[in-house]
C-alpha positions in Angstrom: 16.2 -6.6 2.8 13.6 -6.9 5.7 11.0 -4.4 6.0 10.3 -2.9 9.2 6.6 -2.7 10.8 6.2 1.1 9.9 7.0 0.3 6.3 5.0 -2.8 6.2 2.0 -0.8 7.7 2.4 1.8 5.0 2.4 -0.7 2.2 -0.8 -2.4 3.8 -2.4 1.0 3.9 -1.3 1.6 0.0 -2.5 -1.9 -1.2 -6.1 -1.1 0.6 -5.9 2.4 -0.7 -5.3 0.8 -4.5 -8.5 -1.2 -4.1 -10.3 2.0 -3.2 -9.1 3.9 -6.1 -10.2 0.8 -8.4 -13.6 1.1 -6.7 -13.7 4.8 -7.6 -12.6 4.6 -11.1 -15.2 1.8 -11.5 -17.9 4.1 -10.2 -16.9 6.9 -12.5 -16.4 4.4 -15.5 -13.0 5.4 -16.0 -11.3 2.8 -17.7 -7.9 4.2 -17.8 -7.8 5.0 -14.2 -9.1 1.5 -13.5 -6.4 0.1 -15.8 -3.9 2.2 -14.0 -4.3 0.1 -10.9 -2.7 -3.0 -12.7 1.0 -3.6 -14.0 1.2 -3.6 -17.8 1.6 -7.2 -18.0 -1.3 -8.1 -15.5 -3.5 -11.2 -15.5 -7.1 -10.7 -14.9 -9.3 -13.4 -14.6 -13.2 -12.6 -14.2 -15.7 -14.8 -12.3 -17.2 -16.2 -15.8 -13.3 -17.3 -16.6 -12.5 -14.9 -19.1 -8.8 -14.1 -18.9 -7.4 -10.8 -19.9 -3.8 -10.5 -20.4 -2.4 -7.1 -20.0 -3.3 -3.5 -18.7 -4.5 -2.7 -22.2 -6.9 -5.6 -22.5 -8.2 -4.7 -18.9 -8.9 -0.9 -20.0 -10.6 -1.8 -23.2 -12.6 -4.7 -21.9 -13.9 -2.4 -19.1 -14.6 0.5 -21.5 -17.0 -1.8 -23.6 -18.6 -3.4 -20.3 -19.4 0.3 -18.9 -20.9 1.3 -21.9 -23.1 -2.0 -22.1 -24.5 -3.9 -19.3 -22.3 -2.5 -16.5 -23.3 1.0 -17.1 -23.9 2.9 -14.0 -22.6 0.1 -11.5 -20.3 0.5 -8.8 -18.2 -1.8 -6.6 -18.4 -2.7 -2.9 -15.6 -4.4 -1.6 -13.8 -5.4 1.6 -10.2 -6.8 1.9 -10.3 -9.8 3.9 -6.5 -10.4 4.2 -3.1 -9.2 3.2 0.0 -11.4 3.4 3.4 -10.2 2.2 5.3 -12.8 0.4 8.3 -10.5 0.0 8.9 -6.8 0.5 7.5 -6.0 -2.9 4.9 -8.7 -3.3 1.7 -9.2 -1.3 -1.0 -11.8 -1.7 -4.6 -10.0 -1.2 -7.9 -11.7 -0.7 -11.1 -9.6 -0.5 -14.7 -9.9 -1.0 -17.0 -7.8 -3.3 -19.8 -7.2 -5.5 -20.9 -5.2 -8.6 -24.0 -3.1 -7.4 -26.6 -0.9 -9.4 -28.9 1.6 -7.7 -29.4 1.0 -4.2 -28.4 -2.4 -4.0 -26.2 -3.7 -1.3 -23.4 -6.5 -1.1 -25.1 -9.7 0.4 -24.1 -13.3 0.6 -26.1 -14.0 -2.7 -24.1 -11.4 -4.9 -20.7 -11.6 -3.2 -17.5 -13.0 -5.0 -14.3 -13.4 -3.7 -11.0 -12.2 -5.1 -7.3 -13.2 -4.9 -4.8 -10.7 -6.1 -1.1 -10.3 -6.3 0.1 -6.8 -5.5 3.5 -5.7 -6.3 5.6 -2.7 -5.9 5.9 -1.1 -9.4 8.2 2.0 -9.6 7.6 3.0 -6.0 3.8 2.3 -6.2 1.5 -0.8 -5.7 -0.3 -2.2 -8.4 -2.0 -5.5 -9.1 -0.3 -8.0 -11.2 -2.8 -10.7 -10.9 -6.6 -10.8 -10.2 -9.0 -13.6 -9.8 -12.5 -13.2 -9.2 -14.8 -16.3 -8.1 -18.4 -16.4 -7.3 -19.1 -17.1 -3.6 -21.4 -20.1 -3.3 -22.3 -20.0 0.1 -25.1 -22.4 0.3 -22.9 -25.2 -1.4 -20.2 -24.2 1.1 -22.6 -24.5 4.2 -24.0 -27.8 2.9 -20.3 -29.3 2.1 -19.1 -28.2 5.9 -22.3 -29.6 7.2 -21.6 -32.9 5.9 -17.9 -33.0 6.0 -17.1 -30.5 8.9 -13.4 -31.3 9.0 -13.0 -30.0 5.5 -13.6 -26.5 6.8 -10.6 -23.9 6.9 -8.9 -23.9 10.0 -9.6 -20.2 10.6 -13.4 -20.6 10.8 
């Protein structure tokens, strides 16, 4: 089945809204609402390399994190790209940061995310999430010494 432009646009908005809901759930430290944005069998890899498998692991790990060192934090994020791999599967890239108080997202605290969104019972959820620390200085040095190694879209 080929998706028309109107449906594709609605799916794009739904995926962006899903990320907004995750950000809202994070700010409220609502582990159940946060976990609801992921499929039951989702893979979730943090920027330190911890791999959580399944919604229940995602929920419980965040419940603990929000009681401890992530208490009072919020997410700032920006979708940098959505590419539909099939009608019900999208590759999503974003950048974001975990912030506390009046902090803002900067190149020093930014991470980049790769997610796979899937249509799950007529709504979008993330089936996979990978978070990576953005090393802006190393990137700049690498591209300075090897400019041909920079991505084509730069």
